C-alpha positions, 0 to 999 in steps of 0.5 A: 525531517518531520515527515520522516516521523509523521508518516510512520506514526500515521501508518502505525495509527492506521494499522492499529485502528484496522487491527482493533476494528478487525476484532469487532467484525460481527460474528467473526473470529480473528483466529479462524482462518476462514473468517472475514476478520482473519485477513484484515487482522493479518494485514494490520499486523504486517502494517504495524511491523512495517511501520515500526521498521520504517520508523526505525530506518527513518531515525537511524539513517536520514537519507541514503541519497547523496550528491557525489563529491568531486572525484567520486564516481557516480554509480553507472547502474541503479536498480531504483529509479529516482524521480525528482519531485518537489515536496508539494508534488509528493504531498499531492501524490500521498493525499491522492493515493490516500483518497484512492485507498479510501475509495477502494474500501468504500466501493468494495461495498457496492462493486465487485472485488475484481472491478474495484481491485483493478481500479485501485491497482491501476489508479495507484500505479498511475499516481506513483509512476505516471510514465508507464500507463500501458504497463500499469493497465496490463499489470492491473488486469493480470494482478486483479485476476490473480488476486481474485482467483487466489482469494476465491479459489485457494483461500475460499474467501467469500467476497461481499456481494 
């Protein structure tokens, strides 16, 4: 399927762009752990590696979801919840999540990290799993607080004001 090739390629291009841009952050060195360029560079490298794995998996195995044949038993218990959605719904979710991600990056310049990270986590979880809004709210509050504490107190990263 063409989508299995386009999305990993798009992820690869975005990650490569982020990596290159991290080298151009003024007055910052990517190799310095305390600089503002270090974390974006590490994140971009991780995204590059993940996109390569996704590309490899997409080429090697087209789909792991199959309809059981007559006489085969269907697995009783699954750790993964599979939601049946149409291609149109999938594209709408992907575009919506991309917009939420871009808004996150844009609003980071104007709002507090704690507020923006909460909005991003909550928005992303609601887009990806529409049934559990209360759970998304609780997880978003807790994780944004954990991220803020981790980055500000442990990693000593200064957030934009």
